[in-house]
Each structure stands twice: as C-alpha cells, then as structure tokens.
C-alpha positions as CSV (number, residue, x, y, z in Angstrom):
1,M,90.8,-61.4,141.3
2,K,86.9,-60.8,141.2
3,S,85.2,-57.8,142.3
4,Y,82.5,-59.6,144.7
5,F,85.2,-59.8,147.4
6,V,84.7,-57.0,150.5
7,K,86.7,-56.7,153.5
8,I,84.6,-55.9,156.1
9,I,85.4,-52.9,158.0
10,I,82.6,-52.4,160.1
11,P,81.6,-54.2,163.5
12,F,79.2,-57.0,162.8
13,F,76.1,-57.5,164.5
14,I,75.0,-61.7,165.6
15,I,71.5,-62.3,164.8
16,V,70.3,-65.0,167.1
17,F,67.6,-67.1,166.2
18,G,65.7,-69.8,168.1
19,C,66.5,-73.4,167.2
20,A,63.9,-76.0,167.2
21,E,65.0,-79.9,167.8
22,R,65.2,-81.2,164.8
23,E,64.2,-84.6,163.7
24,L,66.7,-87.1,162.2
25,P,66.6,-89.1,159.7
26,T,66.3,-93.1,160.5
27,D,67.0,-96.2,158.2
28,P,66.0,-99.5,159.8
29,D,68.6,-101.6,158.2
30,I,71.7,-99.5,159.8
31,D,70.2,-97.5,162.9
32,P,70.7,-99.4,166.3
33,G,68.0,-97.4,167.8
34,L,65.7,-99.5,165.9
35,G,66.9,-103.2,167.2
36,G,70.2,-103.8,165.7
37,E,73.3,-104.8,167.4
38,Y,76.3,-102.0,168.1
39,T,79.5,-101.6,169.5
40,K,79.5,-99.0,172.6
41,I,82.8,-97.3,172.5
42,N,84.2,-94.4,174.7
43,G,87.3,-92.6,176.0
44,I,90.3,-93.7,174.2
45,L,90.5,-95.2,171.1
46,P,92.6,-98.2,170.0
47,D,94.3,-97.7,166.5
48,L,91.6,-99.6,164.4
49,L,87.7,-99.7,164.1
50,T,86.5,-102.3,161.6
51,R,83.9,-102.4,159.8
52,V,83.1,-106.0,161.3
53,N,82.4,-104.5,164.6
54,S,80.5,-101.5,163.3
55,P,77.8,-100.2,163.5
56,Y,79.8,-98.3,167.2
57,L,77.6,-96.1,169.7
58,V,79.8,-93.4,171.1
59,T,78.3,-93.0,174.7
60,E,80.6,-90.7,175.9
61,D,83.5,-88.2,174.2
62,I,85.8,-90.3,172.0
63,Y,90.0,-89.5,171.7
64,I,93.0,-90.4,169.6
65,E,96.2,-90.0,171.4
66,A,98.7,-87.8,171.1
67,G,101.1,-90.4,169.0
68,T,98.6,-92.6,167.8
69,I,97.2,-92.9,164.2
70,L,93.6,-94.5,164.1
71,T,92.7,-96.5,160.9
72,I,88.8,-96.4,160.3
73,E,87.8,-99.1,157.7
74,A,85.6,-98.6,154.9
75,G,81.7,-99.4,155.6
76,T,82.0,-98.4,158.9
77,I,79.3,-96.1,160.7
78,I,79.7,-94.4,164.1
79,Y,76.3,-93.1,166.3
80,F,77.1,-90.6,168.7
81,M,74.7,-89.9,171.4
82,E,73.8,-86.2,171.8
83,K,76.4,-84.1,173.1
84,K,79.3,-86.4,172.4
85,A,82.0,-85.6,170.4
86,F,85.0,-86.7,168.5
87,Y,88.4,-85.0,169.8
88,I,91.7,-85.9,167.4
89,F,95.6,-85.4,169.5
90,G,96.8,-88.1,167.4
91,G,96.7,-88.9,163.5
92,L,93.5,-90.0,161.4
93,R,92.8,-92.3,158.7
94,A,89.3,-92.6,158.0
95,I,89.7,-94.1,154.4
96,G,86.3,-95.0,153.3
97,N,85.8,-95.8,149.3
98,I,83.3,-95.3,146.3
99,T,80.7,-98.3,147.7
100,N,81.2,-98.1,151.6
101,S,81.7,-94.7,152.9
102,I,82.7,-94.1,156.4
103,I,79.4,-92.3,158.1
104,F,79.9,-90.0,161.3
105,R,76.1,-89.3,162.3
106,A,73.8,-88.6,165.5
107,F,71.9,-91.3,167.1
108,E,68.9,-89.1,167.8
109,H,69.2,-85.7,169.1
110,G,72.6,-84.0,167.4
111,W,76.1,-84.5,168.5
112,D,79.2,-82.2,169.0
113,G,81.4,-83.2,166.1
114,I,85.0,-83.8,165.3
115,H,87.9,-81.5,166.8
116,S,91.7,-81.8,166.3
117,T,94.1,-79.0,167.7
118,A,97.8,-79.5,166.9
119,P,97.6,-83.3,166.2
120,T,100.7,-85.5,166.1
121,D,100.1,-86.5,162.6
122,S,97.9,-85.7,159.6
123,L,94.0,-86.3,159.3
124,L,92.7,-87.8,156.1
125,F,88.7,-87.9,155.5
126,L,88.6,-90.1,152.1
127,F,84.5,-90.9,151.6
128,C,83.5,-90.2,154.4
129,R,79.6,-88.4,155.4
130,I,79.8,-86.0,158.6
131,Q,76.0,-85.1,159.4
132,D,73.5,-84.2,162.0
133,V,76.3,-82.1,164.3
134,F,74.3,-79.4,165.9
135,L,76.2,-77.0,167.9
136,P,73.4,-74.2,169.3
137,F,74.3,-70.8,171.0
138,E,74.3,-72.3,174.4
139,S,77.1,-74.9,173.6
140,Q,80.5,-74.5,174.9
141,I,81.9,-75.5,171.6
142,K,81.2,-73.6,168.8
143,Y,83.0,-74.4,165.8
144,G,82.5,-76.9,162.5
145,A,81.2,-80.4,162.0
146,I,84.6,-80.4,161.7
147,E,87.2,-78.7,163.6
148,I,90.7,-78.3,162.7
149,T,93.2,-76.1,163.8
150,N,97.0,-76.0,163.4
151,A,97.3,-79.4,161.4
152,N,97.5,-81.0,158.1
153,L,94.0,-82.2,156.4
154,I,92.8,-83.7,153.3
155,I,89.1,-84.5,152.8
156,K,88.4,-85.9,149.3
157,N,85.0,-87.1,148.3
158,C,83.2,-86.8,151.4
159,Y,79.4,-85.4,152.1
160,F,78.7,-82.7,154.7
161,E,75.0,-82.8,155.2
162,N,72.7,-81.3,157.9
163,N,74.7,-79.5,160.4
164,Y,74.6,-76.5,162.7
165,T,77.2,-74.6,164.4
166,Q,77.9,-71.2,165.4
167,Y,80.9,-70.5,163.2
168,G,81.9,-73.0,160.1
169,G,78.7,-75.1,159.7
170,A,80.7,-78.0,158.2
171,L,83.9,-77.1,158.2
172,S,85.9,-74.5,160.8
173,L,90.0,-74.2,159.8
174,S,92.4,-72.5,161.8
175,N,96.3,-72.1,160.7
176,T,95.8,-75.4,158.9
177,N,97.1,-76.7,155.7
178,S,94.4,-78.3,153.6
179,E,92.9,-79.7,150.6
180,I,89.4,-80.1,150.4
181,M,88.4,-81.8,147.0
182,Y,85.5,-83.6,145.4
183,T,83.3,-82.7,148.7
184,V,79.8,-81.6,148.9
185,F,79.0,-79.5,151.3
186,F,75.0,-79.2,151.5
187,Y,72.1,-77.9,153.9
188,N,74.6,-76.7,156.7
189,E,74.0,-73.8,158.8
190,S,76.0,-71.5,160.7
191,V,75.3,-67.9,162.9
192,V,78.2,-65.7,162.9
193,Y,80.3,-67.0,159.5
194,G,80.6,-69.4,157.2
195,G,77.3,-71.6,156.2
196,A,79.4,-74.2,154.8
197,I,83.1,-73.4,155.6
198,L,85.2,-70.7,157.9
199,S,89.1,-70.6,157.3
200,Q,91.0,-68.4,159.6
201,S,94.8,-67.9,158.7
202,S,95.2,-71.4,156.5
203,S,96.5,-72.3,153.2
204,N,93.7,-74.3,151.1
205,R,93.5,-75.8,147.9
206,I,89.4,-75.9,147.8
207,I,89.0,-77.6,144.5
208,N,85.8,-79.5,142.9
209,N,83.8,-79.3,145.3
210,T,79.4,-78.6,145.4
211,I,78.7,-76.1,147.8
212,V,74.7,-75.6,147.5
213,G,71.6,-74.9,149.8
214,N,73.8,-73.4,152.9
215,F,73.1,-70.2,155.0
216,C,74.4,-68.3,157.5
217,L,72.4,-65.7,159.5
218,N,75.4,-63.0,159.2
219,F,78.5,-63.2,156.6
220,G,78.9,-65.8,154.3
221,G,76.3,-68.6,153.5
222,G,79.2,-70.3,151.3
223,I,83.0,-69.9,152.4
224,V,84.6,-67.0,154.9
225,I,87.7,-66.6,154.9
226,V,89.9,-64.7,157.5
227,D,93.2,-63.3,157.0
228,P,94.1,-65.5,154.5
229,V,97.8,-67.0,153.8
230,Y,96.9,-68.7,150.5
231,E,93.6,-69.6,149.4
232,E,92.9,-72.0,145.9
233,I,89.4,-72.0,145.1
234,Q,88.6,-73.1,141.7
235,N,86.3,-75.8,139.7
236,N,83.5,-74.9,142.4
237,I,79.7,-75.0,142.2
238,F,78.1,-72.3,144.3
239,Y,74.5,-72.4,144.0
240,E,71.6,-71.2,146.2
241,N,73.4,-70.3,149.5
242,F,72.3,-67.6,151.6
243,S,73.2,-65.0,153.8
244,Y,71.8,-61.8,155.2
245,L,75.4,-60.0,155.5
246,G,78.6,-59.9,152.9
247,D,78.7,-62.2,149.8
248,P,76.7,-65.6,150.1
249,R,79.1,-67.3,147.8
250,I,82.9,-66.3,148.9
251,E,83.3,-63.4,151.6
252,L,86.7,-61.9,152.7
253,V,86.2,-60.8,156.4
254,S,89.5,-59.2,157.0
255,G,93.1,-59.7,155.4
256,N,94.8,-59.4,152.0
257,S,92.8,-60.5,149.1
258,I,96.0,-61.3,146.6
259,N,96.3,-63.8,148.9
260,I,92.9,-65.4,147.7
261,F,93.6,-67.4,144.0
262,E,89.9,-67.8,142.6
263,Q,88.7,-68.8,139.2
264,Y,86.6,-71.1,136.9
265,N,83.9,-71.3,139.6
266,F,80.1,-71.5,138.9
267,L,78.9,-68.5,141.1
268,D,74.8,-68.7,140.8
269,T,73.2,-66.0,139.5
270,V,69.4,-65.4,139.1
271,S,69.2,-66.3,136.1
272,Q,71.7,-69.2,136.5
273,N,71.0,-73.0,137.1
274,P,74.1,-75.5,137.5
275,L,71.2,-78.3,136.2
276,F,71.8,-81.0,138.8
277,I,70.0,-84.4,137.9
278,S,67.9,-83.7,141.1
279,D,67.5,-81.7,144.2
280,L,69.3,-84.4,146.2
281,D,71.5,-85.8,143.4
282,F,74.3,-83.0,142.5
283,H,75.7,-84.8,139.4
284,L,75.5,-83.0,136.6
285,Q,72.7,-83.1,133.7
286,F,74.2,-83.9,129.9
287,D,73.3,-80.0,129.2
288,S,74.6,-78.6,132.3
289,P,76.4,-75.1,131.9
290,C,78.9,-76.8,134.6
291,K,80.1,-79.3,131.9
292,D,83.4,-78.9,130.6
293,A,83.8,-75.3,132.2
294,G,86.3,-75.8,134.7
295,N,90.0,-75.6,134.3
296,P,91.3,-76.3,130.8
297,D,94.6,-77.3,131.7
298,P,94.9,-81.3,131.7
299,E,95.7,-81.6,135.1
300,F,92.5,-81.0,135.9
301,N,90.8,-83.4,133.3
302,D,87.9,-85.4,134.0
303,T,88.7,-89.3,134.1
304,D,87.6,-89.8,130.5
305,G,89.9,-87.1,129.4
306,S,87.5,-84.6,128.7
307,R,87.8,-80.8,130.4
308,N,87.1,-80.4,133.9
309,D,83.2,-80.4,135.1
310,Q,83.0,-77.9,138.1
311,G,81.6,-79.2,141.1
312,A,82.0,-82.5,143.2
313,Y,81.6,-84.8,140.4
314,G,84.3,-83.4,138.3
315,G,87.8,-83.5,137.7
316,P,90.6,-86.5,138.4
317,G,88.7,-87.6,141.4
318,G,85.3,-87.1,140.6
319,N,83.9,-90.5,139.6
320,W,82.2,-91.4,142.2
C-alpha cells in the first residue's frame, strides 16, 4: 500500500456552501426544449427503449419493476424534468457503442439521478453519458448520480460530467460488486465524501479510468473508500481533483487498507501533468508520461499490443 491512504479517526465537519442554480448546456440538434419531437415517459417502463422513439422526456419518476430487464438501444437520449429520478428494481442493459452513446441528462435545471437497491438482475452501462444530476442539501436523495446498493454492476466506456450530490458526486456504491473501466469522471462534486466515487463495503475493480477535476467540500475529491471488502485500483489517472480534507485522490475513511490493492496509477503532484490533448479531450498526447505506464502484464495491454496507457483510453477497452 502507498503511504497516502489515511484512516480518519476524528469526526468530520460538514462544510455547507450555497448552491446557485446551474445553467445547463443546450444542443439545438437534440434538445426537445428547442422544438424537436420527443416521447414522454413516466412510471413503469417496458422492457425496451428504442432509439427510433428517442429522445425521451421523463415527466415523472420512472421505474424498472423487479423481474424485468430493460434494454436501452444505442443512440437513445433520455431527458429528465427537474427532480425526476430513475429507479431500478429489475435489471438494466444500457448498451451504447463508440458512435452512438446513450445519454441521460437534465431537460432544464437538474434531475435526481439513477438509483437501484437490491435489483433482481445485474446492471450494465456501456458507452453511456450521465450528466447534470443535482442533489442539493435539501434534497431527500443524497447519494450519487448513479447510486447502487446490493447489486452487481458493470460500467465501461462511460462519461460522468457536471453532477452534484451530497455523497459520491458521480457514483455511490454500497455492498456492491462492480467493474468500472475505461470511464471518464470529470467535473463532478459532492459535499461530504467522494467528489467522483464513494465506495462503502464493496468489492470493486476500478481500472483504466480518468478521474479529473472533481471536487469535495470535505473528504476526497477523487475516490473515497469506507470499510472496503476489496478494492482493485490500477492504471487510472487522477489529476486536479480537490478536497478540503483528506487525500484528494484516494481517501480511506475507515476499514483495513490491506483490502485495497493499488498500483500503476498516475497520482498528480504539482510538478506532474498527464498531458491531455486539451482541457476537454482526455486522450493523451504522444509524449504523455501516462503512455506505456500502466500495468505491464499483457492482460492490460492496449489494443495495439503495447504496454497499457493509463487512463480511460488505455487498455484492451480504451480505443474509443
């Protein structure tokens, strides 16, 4: 284990700041608020959401019933009205592709995110974009743009951006087994724990992700871990994450550090820069120190057979 893991044994103090209403980006090609056609949905969903009926507009909370597996087709766009949420009691197959992502975003002023407790099947997010979730202090929902409890979860080739919650700005996991790979966590924010990810009593493989520009008002701008069962964290890029307390990259709040396996991550310092293409394009420049810097085991090789490049665009699934 690296020395920057610190067990917090003193009470923490929640720092509360006022939150201004955020302006959300609009795109005239897809935004139904600018005159496009859309399909309104609410309540219990069927087992398929098709691209041809997209974009969808969620006017009330939506649900996947226990025993139902919902498939969302590649290229589907789902807008949520303010304070509307997506609850999963069954299973989910949100399977986009490299040219047609599945997008979950706010219609105007933020939405309440995706939440699943003890679903009856596994959850898969592939080539999805999750953005604009807004859970302020007064919200009844506190955890995660995606919040998963007692479930099996796979997240690959996804993008979490501009989400604000009390715990786990992008992703909150509790008693969950997950694989989180080839995913970008950018500009997410939480108040208490985990600007990007909060993991509690879970077993996770967090491999080849880019975790950049996330913020927490208290502990851990990147990943916060509470009572880990097993956390494998390797080949990731942590850059310009910030928190007022604890380590802004990876913070162990409680539990045994022996249950955390961490290696081959880019852990930014004042003098280091991963050399992204730009402030918004997190592919690596040719002379990036993250090139060929991940785990040298051939299991993690890039698609061209070379040694693993750290970050979301390295490794066997990073060619997107």
